[in-house]
C-alpha positions as CSV (number, residue, x, y, z in Angstrom):
1,M,-9.3,-2.0,2.3
2,A,-7.6,-3.3,5.4
3,A,-4.4,-4.8,5.7
4,I,-6.3,-8.2,6.1
5,D,-8.1,-7.7,3.1
6,W,-5.1,-7.0,1.3
7,I,-3.7,-9.9,2.6
8,I,-6.5,-12.5,1.7
9,L,-6.8,-11.2,-1.9
10,V,-3.1,-11.6,-2.7
11,G,-2.5,-14.7,-1.0
12,T,-5.6,-16.0,-2.6
13,L,-4.4,-15.2,-6.3
14,I,-0.6,-16.2,-5.7
15,F,-1.9,-19.4,-4.8
16,I,-3.9,-20.1,-7.8
17,V,-0.8,-19.0,-9.8
18,G,1.7,-20.9,-8.0
19,Y,-0.4,-24.1,-7.7
20,G,-1.5,-23.9,-11.4
21,V,2.3,-23.9,-12.2
22,W,3.5,-26.2,-9.6
23,R,0.9,-29.1,-10.5
24,T,1.3,-29.1,-14.0
25,K,4.9,-28.2,-15.2
26,G,6.6,-30.2,-17.8
27,S,4.2,-31.1,-20.5
28,K,6.3,-32.8,-23.5
29,N,3.6,-33.6,-25.6
30,V,0.4,-32.4,-27.6
31,T,-2.0,-35.1,-25.6
32,D,-0.7,-33.7,-22.3
33,Y,-0.4,-30.2,-22.9
34,V,-3.6,-29.9,-24.9
35,L,-5.9,-32.7,-23.7
36,G,-4.4,-32.8,-19.8
37,G,-3.1,-36.1,-20.6
38,H,-6.8,-37.9,-21.2
39,D,-6.9,-38.4,-17.5
40,A,-9.5,-36.2,-15.9
41,K,-12.2,-37.7,-13.5
42,W,-15.8,-36.5,-14.0
43,W,-16.1,-33.9,-11.1
44,T,-12.6,-32.1,-12.3
45,I,-14.3,-32.0,-15.8
46,G,-17.4,-30.6,-14.2
47,L,-16.2,-28.0,-12.1
48,S,-13.9,-27.3,-14.8
49,V,-17.0,-26.6,-17.2
50,M,-18.7,-24.6,-14.9
51,A,-16.0,-22.2,-13.9
52,T,-15.2,-21.6,-17.6
53,Q,-19.0,-20.5,-17.7
54,A,-18.8,-18.7,-14.6
55,S,-16.9,-15.4,-15.2
56,A,-16.5,-12.6,-13.2
57,I,-19.2,-11.0,-14.9
58,T,-21.9,-13.8,-13.6
59,F,-20.8,-12.7,-10.0
60,L,-20.9,-9.0,-10.7
61,S,-23.9,-8.6,-13.0
62,T,-26.1,-11.5,-12.3
63,P,-27.0,-9.9,-8.7
64,G,-27.4,-6.5,-10.2
65,Q,-29.6,-8.0,-12.7
66,A,-31.5,-9.7,-10.0
67,F,-31.8,-6.2,-7.7
68,H,-33.2,-4.5,-10.7
69,D,-35.3,-6.7,-12.9
70,G,-36.1,-9.8,-10.7
71,M,-35.5,-13.4,-10.7
72,G,-36.6,-13.8,-14.4
73,F,-32.7,-14.3,-15.8
74,V,-32.9,-17.8,-14.5
75,Q,-34.8,-18.8,-17.8
76,F,-32.1,-18.2,-19.7
77,Y,-30.6,-21.5,-18.6
78,F,-33.8,-23.6,-19.0
79,G,-32.5,-25.3,-21.9
80,L,-29.3,-26.2,-20.7
81,P,-30.1,-29.7,-19.0
82,L,-31.5,-30.7,-22.4
83,A,-28.5,-29.6,-24.2
84,M,-26.4,-31.6,-21.8
85,I,-28.2,-35.0,-22.3
86,I,-28.2,-34.1,-26.4
87,I,-24.2,-33.6,-26.3
88,C,-23.4,-36.7,-24.1
89,L,-25.5,-38.9,-26.5
90,V,-24.2,-37.1,-29.7
91,F,-21.4,-34.7,-29.5
92,V,-18.9,-36.6,-27.0
93,P,-19.2,-40.4,-28.3
94,I,-18.4,-39.3,-31.9
95,Y,-15.5,-36.7,-30.2
96,H,-14.0,-39.5,-28.5
97,R,-14.1,-42.2,-31.0
98,L,-12.2,-40.2,-33.6
99,N,-10.0,-39.3,-30.9
100,V,-9.6,-34.9,-32.2
101,Y,-7.7,-32.7,-30.2
102,T,-10.3,-29.9,-31.1
103,A,-14.0,-29.7,-32.3
104,Y,-13.1,-28.4,-35.6
105,E,-10.8,-31.4,-36.6
106,F,-14.1,-33.4,-37.0
107,L,-15.5,-31.1,-39.4
108,E,-12.6,-31.7,-42.1
109,N,-12.9,-35.5,-41.5
110,R,-16.9,-34.9,-42.5
111,F,-16.2,-32.2,-44.9
112,D,-13.4,-30.5,-46.3
113,L,-10.2,-28.2,-45.0
114,K,-12.2,-24.7,-45.6
115,T,-15.3,-25.8,-43.6
116,R,-12.9,-26.6,-40.4
117,T,-11.1,-23.5,-40.9
118,L,-14.3,-21.1,-41.4
119,A,-15.5,-22.4,-38.0
120,A,-12.4,-22.4,-36.3
121,L,-12.2,-18.6,-37.5
122,L,-15.5,-18.0,-36.3
123,F,-14.7,-19.3,-32.7
124,L,-11.6,-17.5,-32.9
125,I,-13.6,-14.1,-33.5
126,Q,-16.2,-14.6,-31.0
127,R,-14.0,-16.3,-28.3
128,G,-11.1,-13.7,-28.7
129,L,-13.7,-10.8,-27.9
130,A,-15.3,-12.5,-25.4
131,A,-11.6,-13.2,-23.9
132,G,-11.2,-9.4,-23.8
133,I,-14.7,-8.7,-22.2
134,T,-14.0,-11.5,-19.1
135,I,-11.0,-9.4,-18.1
136,F,-12.0,-6.0,-18.8
137,A,-15.6,-6.4,-16.8
138,P,-13.8,-6.7,-13.2
139,S,-11.4,-4.4,-14.0
140,I,-13.6,-1.6,-15.3
141,I,-16.2,-2.4,-11.8
142,L,-13.0,-2.6,-9.6
143,S,-11.4,0.8,-11.0
144,A,-14.7,2.9,-10.6
145,V,-15.0,1.6,-7.4
146,L,-11.6,1.3,-5.6
147,G,-9.8,4.1,-7.6
148,W,-7.2,1.8,-9.2
149,D,-5.9,2.0,-12.5
150,L,-7.9,0.6,-15.0
151,R,-5.3,-0.8,-17.7
152,T,-3.0,-1.7,-15.0
153,L,-5.9,-4.1,-13.5
154,N,-6.3,-5.3,-17.4
155,I,-2.5,-6.0,-17.5
156,L,-2.2,-7.3,-14.2
157,I,-5.2,-9.8,-14.4
158,G,-4.1,-11.3,-17.9
159,I,-0.8,-11.8,-17.0
160,L,-1.6,-13.8,-14.0
161,V,-3.7,-16.3,-16.5
162,I,-1.3,-16.3,-18.9
163,I,1.7,-17.2,-16.4
164,Y,-0.3,-20.8,-15.5
165,T,-2.3,-21.1,-18.7
166,V,1.1,-21.2,-20.6
167,S,2.9,-23.4,-18.2
168,G,0.2,-26.1,-17.7
169,G,-2.1,-26.2,-20.6
170,T,-5.5,-27.8,-20.2
171,R,-4.3,-29.4,-16.9
172,A,-3.3,-26.2,-15.3
173,V,-6.7,-25.1,-16.3
174,S,-8.5,-27.8,-15.0
175,V,-6.8,-28.4,-11.3
176,T,-6.9,-24.4,-10.6
177,H,-10.4,-24.2,-11.6
178,K,-11.1,-26.5,-8.6
179,Q,-9.7,-24.4,-6.3
180,Q,-11.2,-21.3,-7.9
181,M,-14.8,-22.9,-7.8
182,F,-14.4,-23.4,-4.4
183,I,-13.3,-20.2,-3.3
184,I,-16.1,-18.7,-5.7
185,M,-19.2,-20.4,-3.9
186,T,-17.7,-20.3,-0.6
187,G,-17.7,-16.0,-0.8
188,M,-21.0,-15.9,-2.3
189,F,-22.8,-18.4,0.6
190,I,-20.6,-16.2,3.1
191,A,-22.2,-13.0,1.6
192,F,-25.6,-14.2,1.4
193,F,-25.8,-15.1,5.2
194,F,-24.1,-11.8,5.9
195,I,-27.1,-9.9,4.0
196,L,-29.6,-12.0,5.9
197,G,-28.1,-11.2,9.3
198,Y,-28.2,-7.3,8.3
199,L,-31.9,-7.4,7.9
200,P,-34.0,-5.8,10.5
201,E,-34.5,-8.2,13.2
202,D,-38.4,-9.0,12.6
203,I,-37.5,-9.6,9.2
204,T,-37.0,-13.3,8.4
205,F,-35.7,-15.1,5.6
206,S,-39.3,-16.1,4.6
207,K,-40.9,-12.8,5.2
208,A,-37.8,-11.3,2.9
209,L,-39.0,-13.3,0.2
210,K,-42.7,-12.2,0.8
211,I,-41.5,-8.7,0.1
212,A,-39.3,-9.4,-2.9
213,G,-42.5,-10.7,-3.9
214,A,-44.6,-7.7,-3.2
215,S,-41.9,-5.9,-5.2
216,D,-42.2,-8.2,-8.2
217,K,-38.8,-9.8,-7.9
218,L,-39.7,-13.4,-7.7
219,N,-41.5,-13.6,-11.1
220,I,-39.6,-16.2,-12.2
221,L,-41.5,-17.7,-14.9
222,D,-42.9,-15.7,-18.3
223,F,-44.5,-17.7,-20.5
224,S,-45.7,-14.7,-22.9
225,V,-45.0,-15.4,-26.8
226,N,-43.1,-12.6,-27.7
227,T,-40.0,-12.8,-30.0
228,T,-38.4,-9.6,-28.8
229,S,-38.8,-10.3,-24.9
230,R,-35.3,-11.3,-23.8
231,Y,-36.0,-13.5,-21.0
232,T,-39.1,-15.5,-21.3
233,F,-39.6,-19.3,-20.9
234,W,-40.1,-20.2,-24.3
235,S,-36.8,-18.2,-24.8
236,G,-34.9,-19.8,-22.6
237,I,-36.0,-23.4,-23.4
238,T,-35.3,-22.7,-27.2
239,G,-33.0,-19.9,-27.8
240,G,-31.5,-21.0,-24.6
241,L,-31.2,-24.8,-25.8
242,F,-30.0,-23.7,-29.2
243,L,-26.9,-21.4,-27.0
244,A,-26.2,-24.4,-25.1
245,L,-25.6,-26.8,-27.8
246,A,-23.4,-24.5,-29.4
247,Y,-21.6,-23.6,-26.4
248,F,-20.8,-26.7,-24.7
249,G,-20.6,-28.6,-27.9
250,T,-18.9,-26.7,-30.4
251,D,-16.8,-23.8,-28.3
252,Q,-13.5,-25.2,-28.0
253,S,-12.9,-23.4,-24.6
254,Q,-16.0,-26.0,-23.4
255,V,-15.0,-29.0,-25.8
256,Q,-11.6,-28.9,-24.3
257,R,-13.1,-29.1,-21.0
258,Y,-14.6,-32.9,-21.5
259,L,-12.2,-34.3,-24.1
260,S,-9.5,-34.5,-21.3
261,G,-12.1,-36.9,-19.7
262,K,-10.2,-40.4,-19.1
263,T,-13.3,-42.0,-20.7
264,V,-16.2,-41.0,-22.6
265,R,-18.1,-41.9,-18.9
266,E,-16.3,-39.9,-17.3
267,S,-16.8,-36.9,-20.0
268,Q,-20.7,-37.5,-19.7
269,L,-20.9,-37.5,-16.1
270,G,-18.9,-34.2,-15.9
271,L,-21.5,-32.6,-18.5
272,I,-24.7,-34.3,-16.3
273,F,-23.2,-32.8,-13.0
274,N,-22.7,-29.5,-14.6
275,G,-26.7,-29.5,-16.1
276,L,-27.6,-30.4,-12.7
277,L,-25.9,-27.6,-10.6
278,K,-26.0,-24.6,-13.0
279,I,-29.5,-23.5,-12.7
280,P,-29.4,-23.9,-9.0
281,M,-26.2,-22.3,-8.9
282,Q,-27.3,-19.4,-11.3
283,F,-30.9,-19.5,-9.2
284,F,-28.9,-18.7,-6.0
285,I,-26.6,-15.9,-7.3
286,L,-29.7,-14.2,-8.7
287,L,-31.3,-14.7,-5.3
288,V,-28.4,-13.1,-3.7
289,G,-29.4,-10.2,-5.7
290,V,-32.6,-9.9,-4.4
291,M,-31.5,-10.3,-0.8
292,V,-29.3,-6.9,-1.6
293,F,-32.9,-5.6,-3.0
294,I,-34.6,-6.1,0.4
295,F,-31.5,-4.9,2.1
296,F,-31.8,-1.6,0.8
297,Q,-35.2,-1.4,1.5
298,F,-33.9,-0.9,4.9
299,N,-30.6,1.0,4.3
300,H,-29.8,3.8,2.0
301,S,-28.6,3.2,-1.5
302,P,-27.0,6.0,-4.1
303,L,-29.4,7.1,-6.7
304,N,-26.7,5.5,-9.4
305,F,-23.9,2.8,-8.0
306,N,-21.8,3.8,-10.6
307,P,-19.5,6.1,-8.9
308,A,-17.9,7.3,-11.9
309,A,-21.3,8.2,-13.2
310,T,-22.2,10.2,-9.7
311,S,-18.8,12.3,-9.7
312,A,-19.2,13.0,-13.5
313,I,-22.9,14.5,-12.7
314,M,-21.4,16.4,-9.4
315,E,-19.1,18.3,-11.5
316,S,-21.2,19.3,-14.1
317,S,-24.2,22.1,-14.7
318,Y,-26.5,19.6,-14.2
319,S,-25.6,18.8,-10.5
320,E,-28.3,21.0,-8.7
321,D,-31.0,18.9,-10.6
322,Y,-29.3,15.8,-9.8
323,K,-29.5,16.4,-6.0
324,I,-33.0,17.7,-6.6
325,L,-33.5,13.7,-7.5
326,E,-31.1,12.7,-4.6
327,E,-34.0,14.6,-2.7
328,E,-36.7,13.1,-3.9
329,H,-34.6,9.3,-3.4
330,L,-34.3,10.1,0.2
331,V,-37.9,10.9,0.5
332,L,-38.6,7.6,-1.5
333,E,-36.4,5.4,0.4
334,S,-38.5,6.9,3.7
335,E,-41.7,5.6,2.2
336,K,-40.3,2.2,1.1
337,R,-39.3,1.9,5.1
338,M,-42.5,2.7,6.1
339,A,-44.2,0.5,3.1
340,Q,-42.2,-2.4,4.5
341,N,-42.8,-2.4,8.0
342,K,-46.8,-1.6,7.3
343,F,-46.3,-5.0,4.9
344,S,-44.4,-6.8,7.4
345,G,-46.8,-6.0,10.2
346,A,-49.8,-6.8,8.4
347,L,-48.0,-10.2,7.5
348,D,-47.7,-11.2,11.2
349,L,-51.1,-10.0,11.9
350,K,-52.5,-11.9,8.7
351,E,-54.8,-9.1,7.8
352,Y,-55.2,-10.0,4.0
353,D,-56.7,-6.7,3.0
354,A,-54.0,-4.8,4.2
355,I,-51.6,-7.5,3.1
356,E,-53.0,-6.4,-0.1
357,D,-53.0,-2.5,0.2
358,A,-49.5,-2.3,1.3
359,K,-48.3,-4.6,-1.4
360,Q,-50.1,-2.3,-3.9
361,H,-48.6,0.3,-2.0
362,I,-44.9,-0.9,-2.4
363,V,-45.5,-1.6,-6.1
364,S,-46.4,2.0,-6.5
365,I,-43.2,3.7,-4.9
366,N,-40.7,1.1,-6.5
367,N,-42.5,2.4,-10.0
368,K,-41.8,6.0,-8.6
369,D,-38.2,4.7,-7.5
370,K,-37.3,3.4,-11.2
371,E,-38.6,6.7,-12.8
372,N,-36.5,8.6,-10.8
373,R,-33.5,6.4,-11.4
374,K,-34.3,6.3,-14.9
375,A,-34.5,10.7,-14.9
376,A,-30.9,10.3,-13.1
377,Q,-29.4,8.2,-16.0
378,A,-30.8,10.6,-18.4
379,L,-29.0,13.7,-16.8
380,I,-25.9,11.7,-16.4
381,S,-25.8,10.9,-20.2
382,M,-26.2,14.5,-20.5
383,A,-23.4,15.7,-18.4
384,D,-21.2,12.9,-19.8
385,D,-22.1,10.8,-22.7
386,S,-18.8,8.6,-22.2
387,V,-19.9,7.7,-18.7
388,E,-22.1,4.4,-18.1
389,T,-25.2,5.2,-16.3
390,N,-26.3,1.5,-16.3
391,D,-25.6,0.8,-13.0
392,K,-26.6,-3.1,-13.0
393,D,-22.6,-4.4,-12.5
394,Y,-22.0,-2.0,-9.6
395,V,-24.9,-2.6,-7.2
396,F,-23.2,-5.8,-5.7
397,I,-19.7,-4.6,-5.6
398,H,-20.7,-1.5,-3.7
399,F,-22.5,-3.8,-1.2
400,I,-19.4,-5.5,-0.6
401,L,-17.2,-2.6,0.0
402,N,-19.6,-0.5,1.7
403,F,-21.2,-3.0,4.3
404,L,-19.2,-6.3,4.7
405,P,-16.8,-6.4,7.4
406,K,-12.6,-6.5,6.9
407,G,-11.3,-9.6,5.6
408,L,-14.4,-10.5,3.8
409,I,-14.3,-7.6,1.2
410,G,-11.0,-9.2,0.2
411,L,-12.3,-12.8,0.2
412,L,-15.5,-11.6,-2.1
413,L,-12.8,-9.2,-4.5
414,A,-10.7,-12.7,-4.4
415,V,-14.2,-14.4,-5.6
416,I,-14.2,-11.8,-8.6
417,L,-10.8,-12.0,-9.7
418,S,-11.0,-15.4,-9.6
419,A,-13.6,-16.1,-11.6
420,A,-12.2,-13.8,-14.3
421,M,-9.0,-15.7,-14.0
422,S,-11.2,-19.2,-14.6
423,S,-13.1,-18.0,-17.5
424,T,-10.1,-16.2,-18.9
425,A,-7.8,-19.5,-18.5
426,S,-10.2,-21.4,-20.6
427,E,-10.6,-19.0,-23.4
428,L,-6.8,-18.5,-23.9
429,N,-6.1,-22.4,-23.7
430,A,-8.5,-22.8,-26.1
431,L,-7.7,-20.2,-28.4
432,G,-4.1,-21.3,-28.6
433,T,-5.3,-24.9,-29.1
434,V,-7.6,-23.9,-32.1
435,T,-4.6,-21.4,-33.7
436,S,-2.1,-24.0,-33.3
437,L,-3.7,-27.4,-34.3
438,D,-6.7,-26.0,-36.7
439,L,-4.6,-23.7,-38.4
440,Y,-1.1,-23.7,-38.0
441,K,-0.3,-27.5,-37.9
442,R,-2.9,-28.2,-40.9
443,N,-1.4,-25.6,-43.1
444,K,2.5,-25.9,-42.5
445,K,4.4,-27.9,-44.7
446,G,6.7,-30.7,-43.1
447,E,6.9,-32.8,-40.6
448,F,7.8,-31.4,-37.1
449,T,8.2,-33.1,-33.1
450,Q,5.4,-33.3,-30.4
451,A,7.7,-30.5,-28.8
452,H,7.8,-28.2,-31.3
453,Y,3.6,-27.9,-31.6
454,V,3.6,-28.0,-27.4
455,K,6.1,-24.7,-27.6
456,A,3.9,-23.5,-30.7
457,S,0.3,-24.0,-28.6
458,K,2.5,-22.2,-25.8
459,L,3.3,-19.1,-27.8
460,F,0.0,-18.6,-29.7
461,T,-1.7,-18.7,-26.1
462,L,0.6,-16.0,-25.1
463,M,-0.3,-14.1,-28.5
464,W,-4.0,-14.5,-27.5
465,G,-3.2,-13.4,-23.9
466,A,-1.6,-10.3,-25.2
467,I,-4.2,-9.8,-27.4
468,A,-7.2,-10.3,-24.6
469,I,-5.7,-7.7,-22.6
470,A,-5.5,-5.1,-25.5
471,I,-9.5,-6.2,-26.2
472,A,-10.0,-5.1,-22.6
473,C,-7.8,-1.9,-22.4
474,V,-9.9,-0.2,-25.3
475,A,-13.6,-1.9,-24.3
476,N,-16.3,0.3,-23.6
477,L,-19.1,-1.0,-21.2
478,F,-22.2,-2.3,-23.1
479,D,-25.6,-2.3,-21.2
480,N,-25.1,-5.3,-18.9
481,L,-21.6,-7.4,-19.2
482,I,-23.4,-10.9,-18.7
483,Q,-25.8,-10.1,-21.8
484,L,-22.8,-8.6,-23.8
485,V,-20.9,-11.9,-23.2
486,N,-24.1,-13.7,-24.7
487,I,-25.0,-11.2,-27.1
488,I,-21.5,-11.9,-28.7
489,G,-22.0,-15.9,-28.5
490,S,-25.3,-15.7,-30.1
491,I,-24.3,-14.2,-32.9
492,F,-21.7,-16.8,-34.1
493,Y,-23.0,-19.6,-32.0
494,G,-26.3,-20.6,-34.2
495,N,-24.3,-20.8,-37.3
496,V,-21.6,-23.0,-35.8
497,L,-24.4,-25.2,-34.3
498,G,-26.0,-25.7,-37.6
499,I,-22.4,-26.8,-39.7
500,F,-22.0,-29.6,-37.0
501,L,-25.6,-30.8,-36.7
502,I,-25.3,-31.0,-40.5
503,A,-22.2,-32.9,-40.0
504,F,-23.8,-35.2,-37.8
505,F,-27.5,-36.1,-39.5
506,L,-27.3,-35.2,-42.8
507,K,-24.9,-36.9,-44.6
508,F,-26.1,-36.1,-48.3
509,I,-25.1,-32.4,-47.6
510,K,-21.2,-32.1,-48.8
511,G,-18.4,-29.5,-47.9
512,N,-19.3,-26.7,-50.8
513,A,-22.7,-26.1,-49.3
514,V,-22.2,-26.0,-46.1
515,F,-19.2,-23.6,-46.6
516,V,-21.1,-21.0,-48.7
517,A,-24.5,-21.5,-46.4
518,A,-22.3,-20.5,-43.7
519,L,-21.0,-17.4,-45.1
520,I,-24.7,-16.1,-45.9
521,T,-26.1,-17.2,-42.7
522,Q,-23.3,-15.5,-40.8
523,C,-24.1,-12.1,-42.6
524,I,-27.9,-12.5,-42.4
525,V,-27.5,-13.2,-38.4
526,I,-25.1,-10.0,-37.8
527,I,-27.9,-8.0,-40.1
528,G,-30.7,-8.9,-38.1
529,W,-29.0,-8.2,-35.0
530,S,-27.9,-5.0,-36.1
531,Y,-31.4,-4.1,-37.1
532,D,-32.8,-5.6,-33.9
533,W,-35.2,-8.3,-35.5
534,M,-35.5,-10.4,-32.6
535,S,-34.2,-10.7,-29.1
536,Y,-30.4,-12.1,-29.4
537,L,-31.6,-15.3,-27.6
538,W,-33.5,-16.1,-30.5
539,L,-30.5,-15.8,-32.8
540,N,-29.0,-19.0,-31.8
541,A,-32.1,-21.0,-33.0
542,F,-32.6,-18.5,-36.3
543,G,-28.8,-18.9,-37.6
544,C,-29.1,-22.7,-36.4
545,C,-32.0,-23.4,-38.9
546,L,-31.3,-20.9,-41.5
547,I,-28.1,-22.8,-42.4
548,I,-29.4,-26.0,-42.5
549,V,-32.2,-24.6,-44.7
550,L,-29.7,-22.5,-47.0
551,A,-27.5,-26.1,-47.1
552,T,-30.0,-28.4,-48.0
553,I,-31.1,-26.3,-51.2
554,L,-27.8,-25.3,-52.1
555,E,-26.5,-28.8,-52.0
556,G,-29.9,-29.5,-53.9
557,F,-28.9,-26.8,-56.9
558,D,-25.4,-28.2,-57.0
559,R,-26.7,-32.0,-57.8
560,L,-29.3,-30.8,-59.8
561,L,-26.7,-28.9,-62.0
562,K,-24.4,-31.9,-61.8
563,N,-27.1,-34.2,-63.0
564,P,-29.6,-32.5,-65.0
565,P,-33.0,-34.3,-65.7
566,I,-32.8,-36.1,-69.0
567,E,-35.7,-34.7,-71.5
568,A,-38.1,-37.0,-72.7
């Protein structure tokens, strides 16, 4: 990194932290600190909702996902617009009418204290883990690529977020989200246009898309009915719908964003804004990954993008075997360039038979390349099974550091760290709020001032910040970081969503039946996930439906025991 990169990176981070503290100092009551004074406009809510979901994982993993597997991941978000409509019509009016500070406060009004506490604890478990991962994700990748100390990065990111989140609460999170989203999207658009500029002169954007299509990277829709397949149209429109309903409707890190709205209408418009822009944004980020793939069809790429993995294998007894695979990789790259040029020439001449032959040749070479990369991963695992062989999360950062000009590197690293901070800030803000209001305040005897609970919220936010940093420091990289966050959510979200749907629509079911059904459902979902019964996306719908069925049965049994039928 050049001096200009450091100046841009450090300057951006200092600006975000300083601006957040300056704009939001002096919250004197719980409404100001937890709900930002109830005066947020719809565009602030919409951007804050988007920034909460768009963590650093989104901008590191998603392009790598597209590089390896194409655009199919966008199907994951197909259920989101419908979820936004349902939340706007059902959840938002109820939350605003009851004037609640947290989503779980509503559950006590509807059921009882133990159900509220259980839902709050489930949220704290899954969101606490996720907060650690959102810090860990950029840290481990920047550490591996730049050689920075991993633990120092975890602590640095965590402290930066803690400073303004503890200081200003929800308002600090919301106002910084606007700046962070501007930085993030500016950086991604600049990177996209630089990638296009780096392609060979005769490869236009239209031709690049045709090359991507020939390489099976533009297969967006998969209508197959397969519950073990992670990304299909049906899993996105059903499992994705349930996940979005649970995340945006019951997860306090998102609920707190739109509870800060000045009116119901402002909150609803903010969510609709998110629903309209989320899929195009994810589509664009995936498209960036596809363009990185096209770029590496004409330029050299490493056999494995994770530098730590390459270092481990080259220092092992398997280094000679790996060098053989690297030589094969170079041969395949040469064949790729010739095949792509042949395909491009056939497109120019509109020779359809030649186009089809070239396409088949491209598919054949790509299949050989995949096999070669898998063989490399197997060797790396044999050399050191503690090193991450799946390099999806390293693809985009490798391109940034090796091919973008000075200055832009600093901007893109600022994008990654800003995204990490935006998502983590929302999570810590919500974790502190739930701990303070759903657990501490609700179970503490005696009357205390507003200032006392503001101080308690700040202390609990600080505590969760320290816990998130600790989780980040002991975490291990999973298959793909963006999938890991969604898997954690899917294990818990369906159950919690079911509790809320029962509360909204099944008035005859009482607290005891829901509480017991929730405990049973959570155990079954965890067992089902551990034995890989179905794709994690289906766990949301499964958990939601299961608790509704169990609670209905348990309520029926309870009523039968209390009012047994009279014998004739």
